PDB file of N, H, CA, C and O in Angstrom:
ATOM      1  N   LYS A   1       0.833  -1.185   0.000  1.00  0.00           N
ATOM      2  CA  LYS A   1       0.000   0.000   0.000  1.00  0.00           C
ATOM      3  C   LYS A   1       0.873   1.243   0.000  1.00  0.00           C
ATOM      4  O   LYS A   1       1.948   1.261   0.601  1.00  0.00           O
ATOM      5  N   LYS A   2       0.408   2.266  -0.671  1.00  0.00           N
ATOM      6  H   LYS A   2      -0.464   2.251  -1.159  1.00  0.00           H
ATOM      7  CA  LYS A   2       1.186   3.486  -0.807  1.00  0.00           C
ATOM      8  C   LYS A   2       1.605   4.069   0.550  1.00  0.00           C
ATOM      9  O   LYS A   2       2.731   4.548   0.687  1.00  0.00           O
ATOM     10  N   GLY A   3       0.735   4.037   1.534  1.00  0.00           N
ATOM     11  H   GLY A   3      -0.180   3.648   1.422  1.00  0.00           H
ATOM     12  CA  GLY A   3       1.050   4.586   2.846  1.00  0.00           C
ATOM     13  C   GLY A   3       2.100   3.810   3.613  1.00  0.00           C
ATOM     14  O   GLY A   3       2.637   4.313   4.600  1.00  0.00           O
ATOM     15  N   SER A   4       2.406   2.594   3.182  1.00  0.00           N
ATOM     16  H   SER A   4       1.970   2.186   2.380  1.00  0.00           H
ATOM     17  CA  SER A   4       3.398   1.767   3.856  1.00  0.00           C
ATOM     18  C   SER A   4       4.758   1.783   3.181  1.00  0.00           C
ATOM     19  O   SER A   4       5.688   1.130   3.653  1.00  0.00           O
ATOM     20  N   ARG A   5       4.886   2.504   2.107  1.00  0.00           N
ATOM     21  H   ARG A   5       4.131   3.035   1.723  1.00  0.00           H
ATOM     22  CA  ARG A   5       6.149   2.547   1.378  1.00  0.00           C
ATOM     23  C   ARG A   5       7.189   3.355   2.133  1.00  0.00           C
ATOM     24  O   ARG A   5       6.883   4.353   2.786  1.00  0.00           O
ATOM     25  N   SER A   6       8.429   2.894   2.023  1.00  0.00           N
ATOM     26  H   SER A   6       8.678   2.084   1.492  1.00  0.00           H
ATOM     27  CA  SER A   6       9.535   3.602   2.653  1.00  0.00           C
ATOM     28  C   SER A   6       9.969   4.773   1.789  1.00  0.00           C
ATOM     29  O   SER A   6       9.889   4.709   0.562  1.00  0.00           O
ATOM     30  N   LEU A   7      10.420   5.823   2.415  1.00  0.00           N
ATOM     31  H   LEU A   7      10.484   5.875   3.412  1.00  0.00           H
ATOM     32  CA  LEU A   7      10.938   6.991   1.707  1.00  0.00           C
ATOM     33  C   LEU A   7      12.464   7.000   1.705  1.00  0.00           C
ATOM     34  O   LEU A   7      13.079   8.042   1.475  1.00  0.00           O
ATOM     35  N   MET A   8      13.064   5.867   1.956  1.00  0.00           N
ATOM     36  H   MET A   8      12.564   5.021   2.143  1.00  0.00           H
ATOM     37  CA  MET A   8      14.503   5.810   2.185  1.00  0.00           C
ATOM     38  C   MET A   8      15.301   5.346   0.979  1.00  0.00           C
ATOM     39  O   MET A   8      16.037   4.364   1.072  1.00  0.00           O
ATOM     40  N   ASN A   9      15.176   6.016  -0.130  1.00  0.00           N
ATOM     41  H   ASN A   9      14.578   6.814  -0.206  1.00  0.00           H
ATOM     42  CA  ASN A   9      16.048   5.795  -1.273  1.00  0.00           C
ATOM     43  C   ASN A   9      17.040   6.943  -1.319  1.00  0.00           C
ATOM     44  O   ASN A   9      16.656   8.094  -1.527  1.00  0.00           O
ATOM     45  N   VAL A  10      18.308   6.634  -1.126  1.00  0.00           N
ATOM     46  H   VAL A  10      18.620   5.699  -0.957  1.00  0.00           H
ATOM     47  CA  VAL A  10      19.355   7.640  -1.142  1.00  0.00           C
ATOM     48  C   VAL A  10      19.998   7.593  -2.522  1.00  0.00           C
ATOM     49  O   VAL A  10      20.608   6.589  -2.888  1.00  0.00           O
ATOM     50  N   THR A  11      19.867   8.666  -3.286  1.00  0.00           N
ATOM     51  H   THR A  11      19.371   9.482  -2.988  1.00  0.00           H
ATOM     52  CA  THR A  11      20.430   8.707  -4.630  1.00  0.00           C
ATOM     53  C   THR A  11      21.656   9.604  -4.664  1.00  0.00           C
ATOM     54  O   THR A  11      21.723  10.615  -3.965  1.00  0.00           O
ATOM     55  N   PHE A  12      22.624   9.218  -5.488  1.00  0.00           N
ATOM     56  H   PHE A  12      22.569   8.396  -6.056  1.00  0.00           H
ATOM     57  CA  PHE A  12      23.844  10.004  -5.609  1.00  0.00           C
ATOM     58  C   PHE A  12      24.556   9.666  -6.904  1.00  0.00           C
ATOM     59  O   PHE A  12      24.274   8.651  -7.542  1.00  0.00           O
ATOM     60  N   ASN A  13      25.485  10.532  -7.282  1.00  0.00           N
ATOM     61  H   ASN A  13      25.715  11.356  -6.764  1.00  0.00           H
ATOM     62  CA  ASN A  13      26.302  10.345  -8.475  1.00  0.00           C
ATOM     63  C   ASN A  13      27.764  10.539  -8.115  1.00  0.00           C
ATOM     64  O   ASN A  13      28.094  11.237  -7.156  1.00  0.00           O
ATOM     65  N   ILE A  14      28.638   9.912  -8.898  1.00  0.00           N
ATOM     66  H   ILE A  14      28.369   9.345  -9.677  1.00  0.00           H
ATOM     67  CA  ILE A  14      30.066  10.178  -8.804  1.00  0.00           C
ATOM     68  C   ILE A  14      30.378  11.131  -9.952  1.00  0.00           C
ATOM     69  O   ILE A  14      30.097  10.819 -11.109  1.00  0.00           O
ATOM     70  N   LYS A  15      30.946  12.269  -9.647  1.00  0.00           N
ATOM     71  H   LYS A  15      31.174  12.523  -8.707  1.00  0.00           H
ATOM     72  CA  LYS A  15      31.137  13.312 -10.647  1.00  0.00           C
ATOM     73  C   LYS A  15      32.027  12.895 -11.814  1.00  0.00           C
ATOM     74  O   LYS A  15      31.794  13.336 -12.940  1.00  0.00           O
ATOM     75  N   ASP A  16      33.030  12.067 -11.583  1.00  0.00           N
ATOM     76  H   ASP A  16      33.219  11.709 -10.668  1.00  0.00           H
ATOM     77  CA  ASP A  16      34.005  11.715 -12.614  1.00  0.00           C
ATOM     78  C   ASP A  16      33.529  10.506 -13.416  1.00  0.00           C
ATOM     79  O   ASP A  16      34.049   9.403 -13.248  1.00  0.00           O
ATOM     80  N   LYS A  17      32.541  10.711 -14.286  1.00  0.00           N
ATOM     81  H   LYS A  17      32.118  11.607 -14.423  1.00  0.00           H
ATOM     82  CA  LYS A  17      31.978   9.609 -15.060  1.00  0.00           C
ATOM     83  C   LYS A  17      32.909   9.108 -16.157  1.00  0.00           C
ATOM     84  O   LYS A  17      32.732   7.989 -16.636  1.00  0.00           O
ATOM     85  N   ASP A  18      33.889   9.897 -16.565  1.00  0.00           N
ATOM     86  H   ASP A  18      34.033  10.807 -16.175  1.00  0.00           H
ATOM     87  CA  ASP A  18      34.791   9.479 -17.641  1.00  0.00           C
ATOM     88  C   ASP A  18      35.590   8.236 -17.275  1.00  0.00           C
ATOM     89  O   ASP A  18      35.983   7.472 -18.157  1.00  0.00           O
ATOM     90  N   THR A  19      35.831   8.027 -16.005  1.00  0.00           N
ATOM     91  H   THR A  19      35.512   8.648 -15.289  1.00  0.00           H
ATOM     92  CA  THR A  19      36.617   6.867 -15.582  1.00  0.00           C
ATOM     93  C   THR A  19      35.736   5.693 -15.183  1.00  0.00           C
ATOM     94  O   THR A  19      36.229   4.675 -14.697  1.00  0.00           O
ATOM     95  N   LEU A  20      34.435   5.837 -15.390  1.00  0.00           N
ATOM     96  H   LEU A  20      34.035   6.663 -15.785  1.00  0.00           H
ATOM     97  CA  LEU A  20      33.481   4.766 -15.090  1.00  0.00           C
ATOM     98  C   LEU A  20      33.524   4.322 -13.631  1.00  0.00           C
ATOM     99  O   LEU A  20      33.376   3.137 -13.331  1.00  0.00           O
ATOM    100  N   LEU A  21      33.726   5.269 -12.736  1.00  0.00           N
ATOM    101  H   LEU A  21      33.846   6.231 -12.980  1.00  0.00           H
ATOM    102  CA  LEU A  21      33.800   4.936 -11.317  1.00  0.00           C
ATOM    103  C   LEU A  21      32.478   4.397 -10.773  1.00  0.00           C
ATOM    104  O   LEU A  21      32.481   3.557  -9.873  1.00  0.00           O
ATOM    105  N   GLU A  22      31.361   4.863 -11.301  1.00  0.00           N
ATOM    106  H   GLU A  22      31.359   5.545 -12.032  1.00  0.00           H
ATOM    107  CA  GLU A  22      30.074   4.350 -10.809  1.00  0.00           C
ATOM    108  C   GLU A  22      29.958   2.852 -11.077  1.00  0.00           C
ATOM    109  O   GLU A  22      29.549   2.095 -10.196  1.00  0.00           O
ATOM    110  N   GLU A  23      30.311   2.427 -12.273  1.00  0.00           N
ATOM    111  H   GLU A  23      30.643   3.042 -12.988  1.00  0.00           H
ATOM    112  CA  GLU A  23      30.250   0.994 -12.598  1.00  0.00           C
ATOM    113  C   GLU A  23      31.220   0.200 -11.729  1.00  0.00           C
ATOM    114  O   GLU A  23      30.911  -0.912 -11.300  1.00  0.00           O
ATOM    115  N   LYS A  24      32.382   0.770 -11.475  1.00  0.00           N
ATOM    116  H   LYS A  24      32.633   1.673 -11.823  1.00  0.00           H
ATOM    117  CA  LYS A  24      33.374   0.106 -10.620  1.00  0.00           C
ATOM    118  C   LYS A  24      32.834  -0.052  -9.193  1.00  0.00           C
ATOM    119  O   LYS A  24      32.993  -1.108  -8.581  1.00  0.00           O
ATOM    120  N   LEU A  25      32.201   0.992  -8.670  1.00  0.00           N
ATOM    121  H   LEU A  25      32.072   1.851  -9.167  1.00  0.00           H
ATOM    122  CA  LEU A  25      31.626   0.912  -7.323  1.00  0.00           C
ATOM    123  C   LEU A  25      30.503  -0.113  -7.275  1.00  0.00           C
ATOM    124  O   LEU A  25      30.380  -0.849  -6.295  1.00  0.00           O
ATOM    125  N   ILE A  26      29.687  -0.172  -8.310  1.00  0.00           N
ATOM    126  H   ILE A  26      29.787   0.426  -9.106  1.00  0.00           H
ATOM    127  CA  ILE A  26      28.608  -1.161  -8.361  1.00  0.00           C
ATOM    128  C   ILE A  26      29.188  -2.572  -8.304  1.00  0.00           C
ATOM    129  O   ILE A  26      28.687  -3.418  -7.564  1.00  0.00           O
ATOM    130  N   LYS A  27      30.238  -2.830  -9.078  1.00  0.00           N
ATOM    131  H   LYS A  27      30.646  -2.143  -9.679  1.00  0.00           H
ATOM    132  CA  LYS A  27      30.868  -4.159  -9.091  1.00  0.00           C
ATOM    133  C   LYS A  27      31.468  -4.496  -7.726  1.00  0.00           C
ATOM    134  O   LYS A  27      31.330  -5.619  -7.242  1.00  0.00           O
ATOM    135  N   GLU A  28      32.134  -3.519  -7.111  1.00  0.00           N
ATOM    136  H   GLU A  28      32.246  -2.606  -7.505  1.00  0.00           H
ATOM    137  CA  GLU A  28      32.723  -3.761  -5.791  1.00  0.00           C
ATOM    138  C   GLU A  28      31.638  -4.010  -4.742  1.00  0.00           C
ATOM    139  O   GLU A  28      31.807  -4.856  -3.863  1.00  0.00           O
ATOM    140  N   SER A  29      30.537  -3.285  -4.831  1.00  0.00           N
ATOM    141  H   SER A  29      30.400  -2.598  -5.544  1.00  0.00           H
ATOM    142  CA  SER A  29      29.458  -3.484  -3.857  1.00  0.00           C
ATOM    143  C   SER A  29      28.844  -4.876  -4.038  1.00  0.00           C
ATOM    144  O   SER A  29      28.518  -5.538  -3.053  1.00  0.00           O
ATOM    145  N   GLU A  30      28.687  -5.318  -5.274  1.00  0.00           N
ATOM    146  H   GLU A  30      28.952  -4.780  -6.074  1.00  0.00           H
ATOM    147  CA  GLU A  30      28.143  -6.657  -5.520  1.00  0.00           C
ATOM    148  C   GLU A  30      29.088  -7.726  -5.001  1.00  0.00           C
ATOM    149  O   GLU A  30      28.640  -8.735  -4.457  1.00  0.00           O
ATOM    150  N   SER A  31      30.399  -7.518  -5.161  1.00  0.00           N
ATOM    151  H   SER A  31      30.763  -6.698  -5.603  1.00  0.00           H
ATOM    152  CA  SER A  31      31.387  -8.467  -4.635  1.00  0.00           C
ATOM    153  C   SER A  31      31.324  -8.558  -3.115  1.00  0.00           C
ATOM    154  O   SER A  31      31.654  -9.587  -2.525  1.00  0.00           O
ATOM    155  N   ALA A  32      30.892  -7.459  -2.491  1.00  0.00           N
ATOM    156  H   ALA A  32      30.624  -6.623  -2.970  1.00  0.00           H
ATOM    157  CA  ALA A  32      30.766  -7.422  -1.030  1.00  0.00           C
ATOM    158  C   ALA A  32      29.387  -7.896  -0.561  1.00  0.00           C
ATOM    159  O   ALA A  32      29.070  -7.827   0.626  1.00  0.00           O
ATOM    160  N   GLY A  33      28.568  -8.379  -1.510  1.00  0.00           N
ATOM    161  H   GLY A  33      28.826  -8.436  -2.475  1.00  0.00           H
ATOM    162  CA  GLY A  33      27.248  -8.890  -1.147  1.00  0.00           C
ATOM    163  C   GLY A  33      26.157  -7.838  -1.086  1.00  0.00           C
ATOM    164  O   GLY A  33      25.073  -8.097  -0.563  1.00  0.00           O
ATOM    165  N   MET A  34      26.431  -6.660  -1.614  1.00  0.00           N
ATOM    166  H   MET A  34      27.311  -6.449  -2.038  1.00  0.00           H
ATOM    167  CA  MET A  34      25.435  -5.582  -1.629  1.00  0.00           C
ATOM    168  C   MET A  34      24.891  -5.477  -3.046  1.00  0.00           C
ATOM    169  O   MET A  34      25.639  -5.200  -3.984  1.00  0.00           O
ATOM    170  N   ILE A  35      23.602  -5.696  -3.199  1.00  0.00           N
ATOM    171  H   ILE A  35      22.995  -5.920  -2.437  1.00  0.00           H
ATOM    172  CA  ILE A  35      23.017  -5.682  -4.536  1.00  0.00           C
ATOM    173  C   ILE A  35      22.088  -4.483  -4.704  1.00  0.00           C
ATOM    174  O   ILE A  35      21.602  -3.912  -3.728  1.00  0.00           O
ATOM    175  N   GLY A  36      21.854  -4.119  -5.951  1.00  0.00           N
ATOM    176  H   GLY A  36      22.249  -4.583  -6.744  1.00  0.00           H
ATOM    177  CA  GLY A  36      20.874  -3.086  -6.244  1.00  0.00           C
ATOM    178  C   GLY A  36      21.344  -1.660  -6.093  1.00  0.00           C
ATOM    179  O   GLY A  36      20.520  -0.759  -5.937  1.00  0.00           O
ATOM    180  N   LEU A  37      22.653  -1.423  -6.134  1.00  0.00           N
ATOM    181  H   LEU A  37      23.322  -2.155  -6.260  1.00  0.00           H
ATOM    182  CA  LEU A  37      23.150  -0.054  -5.971  1.00  0.00           C
ATOM    183  C   LEU A  37      23.006   0.756  -7.255  1.00  0.00           C
ATOM    184  O   LEU A  37      23.033   1.986  -7.230  1.00  0.00           O
ATOM    185  N   LYS A  38      22.854   0.062  -8.367  1.00  0.00           N
ATOM    186  H   LYS A  38      22.832  -0.938  -8.388  1.00  0.00           H
ATOM    187  CA  LYS A  38      22.715   0.760  -9.641  1.00  0.00           C
ATOM    188  C   LYS A  38      21.442   1.593  -9.629  1.00  0.00           C
ATOM    189  O   LYS A  38      20.391   1.131  -9.183  1.00  0.00           O
ATOM    190  N   GLY A  39      21.542   2.807 -10.115  1.00  0.00           N
ATOM    191  H   GLY A  39      22.395   3.182 -10.478  1.00  0.00           H
ATOM    192  CA  GLY A  39      20.418   3.730 -10.092  1.00  0.00           C
ATOM    193  C   GLY A  39      19.354   3.428 -11.119  1.00  0.00           C
ATOM    194  O   GLY A  39      19.350   2.363 -11.737  1.00  0.00           O
ATOM    195  N   HIS A  40      18.469   4.356 -11.290  1.00  0.00           N
ATOM    196  H   HIS A  40      18.472   5.220 -10.788  1.00  0.00           H
ATOM    197  CA  HIS A  40      17.335   4.224 -12.199  1.00  0.00           C
ATOM    198  C   HIS A  40      17.810   4.087 -13.639  1.00  0.00           C
ATOM    199  O   HIS A  40      18.765   4.750 -14.044  1.00  0.00           O
ATOM    200  N   ARG A  41      17.150   3.233 -14.414  1.00  0.00           N
ATOM    201  H   ARG A  41      16.375   2.695 -14.085  1.00  0.00           H
ATOM    202  CA  ARG A  41      17.596   2.950 -15.780  1.00  0.00           C
ATOM    203  C   ARG A  41      17.602   4.167 -16.689  1.00  0.00           C
ATOM    204  O   ARG A  41      18.422   4.232 -17.605  1.00  0.00           O
ATOM    205  N   SER A  42      16.724   5.127 -16.472  1.00  0.00           N
ATOM    206  H   SER A  42      16.058   5.074 -15.728  1.00  0.00           H
ATOM    207  CA  SER A  42      16.706   6.297 -17.350  1.00  0.00           C
ATOM    208  C   SER A  42      17.475   7.480 -16.775  1.00  0.00           C
ATOM    209  O   SER A  42      17.898   8.354 -17.531  1.00  0.00           O
ATOM    210  N   ILE A  43      17.665   7.532 -15.478  1.00  0.00           N
ATOM    211  H   ILE A  43      17.321   6.822 -14.864  1.00  0.00           H
ATOM    212  CA  ILE A  43      18.356   8.651 -14.836  1.00  0.00           C
ATOM    213  C   ILE A  43      19.822   8.324 -14.579  1.00  0.00           C
ATOM    214  O   ILE A  43      20.683   9.203 -14.634  1.00  0.00           O
ATOM    215  N   GLY A  44      20.100   7.045 -14.297  1.00  0.00           N
ATOM    216  H   GLY A  44      19.401   6.331 -14.253  1.00  0.00           H
ATOM    217  CA  GLY A  44      21.463   6.634 -13.992  1.00  0.00           C
ATOM    218  C   GLY A  44      21.830   6.909 -12.555  1.00  0.00           C
ATOM    219  O   GLY A  44      20.966   6.974 -11.682  1.00  0.00           O
ATOM    220  N   GLY A  45      23.104   7.069 -12.317  1.00  0.00           N
ATOM    221  H   GLY A  45      23.806   7.016 -13.027  1.00  0.00           H
ATOM    222  CA  GLY A  45      23.581   7.317 -10.971  1.00  0.00           C
ATOM    223  C   GLY A  45      23.521   6.070 -10.101  1.00  0.00           C
ATOM    224  O   GLY A  45      23.476   4.947 -10.602  1.00  0.00           O
ATOM    225  N   LEU A  46      23.521   6.282  -8.819  1.00  0.00           N
ATOM    226  H   LEU A  46      23.557   7.195  -8.412  1.00  0.00           H
ATOM    227  CA  LEU A  46      23.508   5.206  -7.834  1.00  0.00           C
ATOM    228  C   LEU A  46      22.357   5.436  -6.865  1.00  0.00           C
ATOM    229  O   LEU A  46      21.928   6.568  -6.638  1.00  0.00           O
ATOM    230  N   ARG A  47      21.867   4.336  -6.298  1.00  0.00           N
ATOM    231  H   ARG A  47      22.216   3.416  -6.482  1.00  0.00           H
ATOM    232  CA  ARG A  47      20.746   4.445  -5.365  1.00  0.00           C
ATOM    233  C   ARG A  47      20.890   3.369  -4.296  1.00  0.00           C
ATOM    234  O   ARG A  47      20.980   2.180  -4.604  1.00  0.00           O
ATOM    235  N   ALA A  48      20.909   3.789  -3.064  1.00  0.00           N
ATOM    236  H   ALA A  48      20.835   4.754  -2.814  1.00  0.00           H
ATOM    237  CA  ALA A  48      20.912   2.860  -1.938  1.00  0.00           C
ATOM    238  C   ALA A  48      19.503   2.847  -1.362  1.00  0.00           C
ATOM    239  O   ALA A  48      19.011   3.863  -0.871  1.00  0.00           O
ATOM    240  N   SER A  49      18.869   1.698  -1.427  1.00  0.00           N
ATOM    241  H   SER A  49      19.269   0.873  -1.826  1.00  0.00           H
ATOM    242  CA  SER A  49      17.518   1.557  -0.884  1.00  0.00           C
ATOM    243  C   SER A  49      17.625   1.063   0.546  1.00  0.00           C
ATOM    244  O   SER A  49      17.959  -0.095   0.800  1.00  0.00           O
ATOM    245  N   ILE A  50      17.339   1.951   1.464  1.00  0.00           N
ATOM    246  H   ILE A  50      17.067   2.891   1.258  1.00  0.00           H
ATOM    247  CA  ILE A  50      17.472   1.658   2.894  1.00  0.00           C
ATOM    248  C   ILE A  50      16.065   1.530   3.462  1.00  0.00           C
ATOM    249  O   ILE A  50      15.582   2.407   4.179  1.00  0.00           O
ATOM    250  N   TYR A  51      15.433   0.435   3.130  1.00  0.00           N
ATOM    251  H   TYR A  51      15.826  -0.277   2.547  1.00  0.00           H
ATOM    252  CA  TYR A  51      14.043   0.242   3.521  1.00  0.00           C
ATOM    253  C   TYR A  51      13.893  -0.064   5.001  1.00  0.00           C
ATOM    254  O   TYR A  51      14.882  -0.216   5.718  1.00  0.00           O
ATOM    255  N   ASN A  52      12.674  -0.151   5.441  1.00  0.00           N
ATOM    256  H   ASN A  52      11.871  -0.028   4.858  1.00  0.00           H
ATOM    257  CA  ASN A  52      12.329  -0.315   6.856  1.00  0.00           C
ATOM    258  C   ASN A  52      13.066  -1.464   7.536  1.00  0.00           C
ATOM    259  O   ASN A  52      13.414  -1.364   8.712  1.00  0.00           O
ATOM    260  N   ALA A  53      13.305  -2.551   6.810  1.00  0.00           N
ATOM    261  H   ALA A  53      13.022  -2.632   5.854  1.00  0.00           H
ATOM    262  CA  ALA A  53      13.922  -3.728   7.424  1.00  0.00           C
ATOM    263  C   ALA A  53      15.446  -3.701   7.341  1.00  0.00           C
ATOM    264  O   ALA A  53      16.089  -4.639   7.814  1.00  0.00           O
ATOM    265  N   MET A  54      16.041  -2.674   6.765  1.00  0.00           N
ATOM    266  H   MET A  54      15.519  -1.913   6.381  1.00  0.00           H
ATOM    267  CA  MET A  54      17.501  -2.605   6.641  1.00  0.00           C
ATOM    268  C   MET A  54      18.111  -2.324   8.007  1.00  0.00           C
ATOM    269  O   MET A  54      17.814  -1.304   8.628  1.00  0.00           O
ATOM    270  N   PRO A  55      18.971  -3.241   8.476  1.00  0.00           N
ATOM    271  CA  PRO A  55      19.596  -2.998   9.783  1.00  0.00           C
ATOM    272  C   PRO A  55      20.659  -1.906   9.690  1.00  0.00           C
ATOM    273  O   PRO A  55      21.236  -1.674   8.628  1.00  0.00           O
ATOM    274  N   LYS A  56      20.902  -1.257  10.789  1.00  0.00           N
ATOM    275  H   LYS A  56      20.433  -1.446  11.652  1.00  0.00           H
ATOM    276  CA  LYS A  56      21.908  -0.192  10.853  1.00  0.00           C
ATOM    277  C   LYS A  56      23.274  -0.710  10.401  1.00  0.00           C
ATOM    278  O   LYS A  56      24.048   0.028   9.790  1.00  0.00           O
ATOM    279  N   GLU A  57      23.566  -1.959  10.696  1.00  0.00           N
ATOM    280  H   GLU A  57      22.937  -2.558  11.192  1.00  0.00           H
ATOM    281  CA  GLU A  57      24.850  -2.551  10.304  1.00  0.00           C
ATOM    282  C   GLU A  57      25.012  -2.589   8.778  1.00  0.00           C
ATOM    283  O   GLU A  57      26.124  -2.456   8.267  1.00  0.00           O
ATOM    284  N   GLY A  58      23.919  -2.766   8.068  1.00  0.00           N
ATOM    285  H   GLY A  58      23.016  -2.874   8.483  1.00  0.00           H
ATOM    286  CA  GLY A  58      23.970  -2.758   6.609  1.00  0.00           C
ATOM    287  C   GLY A  58      24.336  -1.386   6.070  1.00  0.00           C
ATOM    288  O   GLY A  58      25.121  -1.267   5.130  1.00  0.00           O
ATOM    289  N   VAL A  59      23.768  -0.363   6.663  1.00  0.00           N
ATOM    290  H   VAL A  59      23.130  -0.460   7.427  1.00  0.00           H
ATOM    291  CA  VAL A  59      24.089   1.009   6.267  1.00  0.00           C
ATOM    292  C   VAL A  59      25.547   1.306   6.595  1.00  0.00           C
ATOM    293  O   VAL A  59      26.253   1.907   5.785  1.00  0.00           O
ATOM    294  N   GLU A  60      26.000   0.895   7.764  1.00  0.00           N
ATOM    295  H   GLU A  60      25.426   0.407   8.421  1.00  0.00           H
ATOM    296  CA  GLU A  60      27.388   1.122   8.161  1.00  0.00           C
ATOM    297  C   GLU A  60      28.353   0.397   7.221  1.00  0.00           C
ATOM    298  O   GLU A  60      29.423   0.923   6.911  1.00  0.00           O
ATOM    299  N   ALA A  61      27.985  -0.807   6.765  1.00  0.00           N
ATOM    300  H   ALA A  61      27.117  -1.234   7.017  1.00  0.00           H
ATOM    301  CA  ALA A  61      28.833  -1.557   5.831  1.00  0.00           C
ATOM    302  C   ALA A  61      28.935  -0.820   4.495  1.00  0.00           C
ATOM    303  O   ALA A  61      30.007  -0.777   3.892  1.00  0.00           O
ATOM    304  N   LEU A  62      27.833  -0.246   4.035  1.00  0.00           N
ATOM    305  H   LEU A  62      26.962  -0.281   4.525  1.00  0.00           H
ATOM    306  CA  LEU A  62      27.859   0.521   2.785  1.00  0.00           C
ATOM    307  C   LEU A  62      28.726   1.767   2.938  1.00  0.00           C
ATOM    308  O   LEU A  62      29.514   2.087   2.048  1.00  0.00           O
ATOM    309  N   VAL A  63      28.588   2.461   4.043  1.00  0.00           N
ATOM    310  H   VAL A  63      27.948   2.201   4.766  1.00  0.00           H
ATOM    311  CA  VAL A  63      29.398   3.658   4.289  1.00  0.00           C
ATOM    312  C   VAL A  63      30.882   3.289   4.282  1.00  0.00           C
ATOM    313  O   VAL A  63      31.690   3.989   3.672  1.00  0.00           O
ATOM    314  N   LYS A  64      31.243   2.203   4.952  1.00  0.00           N
ATOM    315  H   LYS A  64      30.587   1.634   5.448  1.00  0.00           H
ATOM    316  CA  LYS A  64      32.643   1.761   5.009  1.00  0.00           C
ATOM    317  C   LYS A  64      33.151   1.424   3.608  1.00  0.00           C
ATOM    318  O   LYS A  64      34.255   1.823   3.238  1.00  0.00           O
ATOM    319  N   LEU A  65      32.361   0.700   2.834  1.00  0.00           N
ATOM    320  H   LEU A  65      31.464   0.376   3.134  1.00  0.00           H
ATOM    321  CA  LEU A  65      32.744   0.350   1.470  1.00  0.00           C
ATOM    322  C   LEU A  65      32.980   1.613   0.636  1.00  0.00           C
ATOM    323  O   LEU A  65      33.957   1.700  -0.108  1.00  0.00           O
ATOM    324  N   MET A  66      32.079   2.585   0.766  1.00  0.00           N
ATOM    325  H   MET A  66      31.286   2.514   1.370  1.00  0.00           H
ATOM    326  CA  MET A  66      32.203   3.822  -0.009  1.00  0.00           C
ATOM    327  C   MET A  66      33.418   4.641   0.430  1.00  0.00           C
ATOM    328  O   MET A  66      34.081   5.249  -0.410  1.00  0.00           O
ATOM    329  N   GLN A  67      33.719   4.666   1.720  1.00  0.00           N
ATOM    330  H   GLN A  67      33.180   4.172   2.403  1.00  0.00           H
ATOM    331  CA  GLN A  67      34.891   5.398   2.196  1.00  0.00           C
ATOM    332  C   GLN A  67      36.175   4.748   1.678  1.00  0.00           C
ATOM    333  O   GLN A  67      37.099   5.443   1.256  1.00  0.00           O
ATOM    334  N   GLU A  68      36.230   3.422   1.710  1.00  0.00           N
ATOM    335  H   GLU A  68      35.479   2.857   2.052  1.00  0.00           H
ATOM    336  CA  GLU A  68      37.399   2.709   1.190  1.00  0.00           C
ATOM    337  C   GLU A  68      37.533   2.917  -0.314  1.00  0.00           C
ATOM    338  O   GLU A  68      38.639   3.092  -0.824  1.00  0.00           O
ATOM    339  N   PHE A  69      36.411   2.896  -1.022  1.00  0.00           N
ATOM    340  H   PHE A  69      35.512   2.754  -0.608  1.00  0.00           H
ATOM    341  CA  PHE A  69      36.408   3.129  -2.459  1.00  0.00           C
ATOM    342  C   PHE A  69      36.946   4.519  -2.773  1.00  0.00           C
ATOM    343  O   PHE A  69      37.753   4.689  -3.687  1.00  0.00           O
ATOM    344  N   GLN A  70      36.500   5.501  -2.017  1.00  0.00           N
ATOM    345  H   GLN A  70      35.844   5.363  -1.275  1.00  0.00           H
ATOM    346  CA  GLN A  70      36.974   6.881  -2.223  1.00  0.00           C
ATOM    347  C   GLN A  70      38.473   6.970  -1.988  1.00  0.00           C
ATOM    348  O   GLN A  70      39.178   7.617  -2.761  1.00  0.00           O
ATOM    349  N   SER A  71      38.969   6.336  -0.942  1.00  0.00           N
ATOM    350  H   SER A  71      38.395   5.810  -0.314  1.00  0.00           H
ATOM    351  CA  SER A  71      40.413   6.374  -0.643  1.00  0.00           C
ATOM    352  C   SER A  71      41.240   5.766  -1.773  1.00  0.00           C
ATOM    353  O   SER A  71      42.303   6.278  -2.124  1.00  0.00           O
ATOM    354  N   LYS A  72      40.739   4.670  -2.336  1.00  0.00           N
ATOM    355  H   LYS A  72      39.875   4.254  -2.051  1.00  0.00           H
ATOM    356  CA  LYS A  72      41.470   3.978  -3.403  1.00  0.00           C
ATOM    357  C   LYS A  72      41.371   4.696  -4.746  1.00  0.00           C
ATOM    358  O   LYS A  72      42.245   4.529  -5.597  1.00  0.00           O
ATOM    359  N   ASN A  73      40.339   5.479  -4.948  1.00  0.00           N
ATOM    360  H   ASN A  73      39.629   5.615  -4.257  1.00  0.00           H
ATOM    361  CA  ASN A  73      40.079   6.047  -6.266  1.00  0.00           C
ATOM    362  C   ASN A  73      40.141   7.567  -6.332  1.00  0.00           C
ATOM    363  O   ASN A  73      39.680   8.164  -7.305  1.00  0.00           O
ATOM    364  N   SER A  74      40.704   8.198  -5.309  1.00  0.00           N
ATOM    365  H   SER A  74      41.079   7.713  -4.518  1.00  0.00           H
ATOM    366  CA  SER A  74      40.818   9.672  -5.310  1.00  0.00           C
ATOM    367  C   SER A  74      42.088  10.114  -5.987  1.00  0.00           C
ATOM    368  O   SER A  74      42.352  11.313  -6.081  1.00  0.00           O
TER     369      SER A  74
END
C-alpha cells in the first residue's frame, strides 16, 4: 500500500563519469554482497535503498565500502 512505502532511497552520483567509477563501485558493492546499488535505468547514478527492514549494520557496511572506495580512487 502506498502509505506503507519507505521513503529511504538515497540517490547520488560520482562526478568523474569518464573513468566509469560508478560501474566500478557497483561491481565492488556486488562483490561485497550488496546488490541493487545501480540507479534508475533512465536517470542513472547510484541508489541505496534503505528500507524499513535494513539494519543499521547494513548502512554502516555501505558507508565503510564507499569510504574505502573513495580512498582507493581519489
